[in-house]
N, C-alpha and C positions, 0 to 999 in steps of 0.2 A: 611514447604517446602521452599526451596531457589532456586533462579535462577540467571543466569548471565545477567547483564545489562551492555551494552557497554558504554552508555553515557546517560546523561539527559540534555535536553535543557530547561531551566526554562521558557522561553517565546518564542512563535512563533506565527505569524499571518498568516502563509501560509499552515498550516497543519490541516485544519478543521475550523469550525465556531468559530470566535472570537480569542482572545489571549489564547494560550494553552501551557501547559507543554508537552514536547515530551520525551518519554522514548524509548530508542533503545535497544531492546533485542539482545543478541548475538546469532548468528547462523542462517543460511539460507539454504533452500533446493533448491534454484536456484543459478546458477553461471552466472549472466547476464554480458555480455561483457561491458555494459555501467554503471555498478554499481558505484555509487558515494560514497558508504560506504563499500569498499571491506574489510576493517578491521573487519566488522561485519559478514562476511560470515562464517568463521570457527566456528564449535561448540566447546564448552569448558565445562569442568566439574567444579562444584562449588569448588571442592577441590584444583584445580590448577589454577583457573582463577585470573590473576593479571593485566588484561588489562582494567578493569573497576570496577564494583561494584557487589558483591554478596549480594543479598537482599531477604527478605521475602516479601510476598504480603502486610503485615501490615506495613512494613517499607516503601514500595512504597506509600501506602495510607498516611502515616504521612508526607512524602516528598511533596506530592501533596497538602495536607491540609495546609502546611506552605505557599503555594503560592495562596491559594484560593481567598483572597481578590483582587488579580490582574489578575486571569485567569478565562476563561469560563469553562475549564475542562482539560482533559488529552487525548493525542493521543499516542497510543502504536504502535511502528514501529519496525524497525530492520535494518539489518538482516530481518528475517521473523518471526513475533511474533507468528504465529500459529504453527510454527515448534517446539516451546517450549510449547506444548499444555497444559499439566497439570499445569505448572506454570502460564501460561496465564489465564487459566480458574479460578484458585484460586485468581489471581490478580484482574480480572474483577468482580468476586463475591464480593471481599472485597471493591473495589472502589464503586460498586453500592450500597452496604450496607451503605456506607458513603455518599450516595446521590451525587456522583461526576459524571459529564457527561463524557462518555467514547466513544472514537472513535478508531477504529483499521485501520491501514494502512497495507494492505495485498495483497499478490499476488494470493490469493484464492486457493492455492494448499493444500487443506485440505479436508478430508472426510466430506460428507454432514451431517452426524449425529453429528459429532463434531462441525461443523459450526452452526448447529441449537442450540446446547447447549450453545455455546458462545453467540449467538444472544439474548438469554434471558437477558443477563446482559450488553449488548453493545447497545449504542444508535444509532450508525451508522458505516458503513464500507466504507472505501475508497479503491476501488478495481482497481488494475492494470490489464489491458488486454494488454499484450506487443506485441502480434501478433495474428492474427486470423487464419492464416494458420499454421497447426501443424508442418510441416517441418521447416518453418521459426522460429517458436517458439522454437523448439529444437536447431536450430543453434544459437539462441540468448541467451537461458537460460540453455540449457542442458537437458530440460525435455519437455514433450508435454503439451498441454493446455486443455486436457479433463476436469480435475478437475476445472480449472479456469472458463471455460464456464458453468459448472454445478453450481459453486458457484454464478455466476451471476444470474442464474435462481432462485436459492434458496433464495438469499438475496433480489431479486426483489419481489418474492412472499411474503416475510416477511416484505416488505416495509422498509428495513434496509440499502439501498444503499445511502450513503451520496454523493458520486460522483464516476464516472468511469474515469480512466486516461490511456492515452497512450503516451509513449515517441515516438517522431517522428524522424525517421532516414532517411538518404539519400541512404542507401544501406543495405544489409543483409535482411532487412524486407521490404516488399512492403507496405509502410505506407498508400498509397492511398487505397489499398485493405482493410487494417485493419480498417481504419476510416470509409470507406463505410460500411463494415459489422458490426462493433461495433455500429455505429450510428443508423443503421437500427434495430439492436437488442434492443438498448435502447428505440427507438421510439415505437417499438411494445409493450414494457413493460410499460414504463412511460416516456413520452417525457420531463417531468420536471426534471428528474435526470440530474444534471450537468455533462457534458463531458469535461474533461480537456485535452488539447493537449499540451504536454511539449516538447519544442525544445531540442534535444540532444546537450549537450555541453561537450567538451572533458576534461575540468578541473576536477582533482580529481579522474580520472578513472585509473584502472590498465593497465599495458602495453598491455594486450591482446585486450583491447578495442580501441587501436589506429588505428585499421583498419576501424573503423566506421566513417561514414561521417554525418555531420549535414545537416539539410534542409535549403533552402533559405527562405527569408521573403515571397516571392511570393507563395512558396509552402505551407507555414504555413497558409497563408490567403486562398489559394485554398481549403485546407482541412477543414478549419473552415466553409467556405461557403458550402462545400459538406455536412458536418454534419448538418448544419442548413437546407439545402434543403431536407434532409431526415426526417425532422419533429421535430428536437430537439429544445427546448426552450432556453437552456443555453449551449453555447460552449465557453470555455475559452482557450485562447492561452497564453503560458508563454515562 
């Protein structure tokens, strides 16, 4: 089996626990207005893909092994890694067989039976909840958030949530409502799950995202205090 990999970052300290290699799969089932990797959104066939790397799961394992003296493990991102489900499943199986620590950076838009199969071979998931209101989620991403919220519940029950993340906006999405609802959701599940609030920044986005507005410093702090007041133990602002 082969799959399309857009890029590989050998070292990152902001994509999970410790220093990690980041592997960006090609193709995404969302079209987020604020996407900072818009080149990873289109799906590609292995026969015609020349924008990155066509790799097998074992080739990915060998790539990671080459950096293992210097990294804690690997984080698979995208695009949306679960959208290339069969390739992802075989990749995480191969990584786990090699005793490599595996995290997935995901939007959670995947059927729950598939998510449970992945979770057997994955140490943790970093889940994006982009908006709590369904209409706002559609306006931002093009799809609704039913599967995303189901994925939160599934991963919470499996104790596989490494962190939950929300990009904070000044328009389109009611970020106060989202943080209020998501922080309460986390607190009811496990208040020790870190909640990361990421300030929207305009650099690197596609033209369609230019309508979006970023939040003020005071709004970011307000949302952090809101999440903490709802019972969370760890709220991080970036």
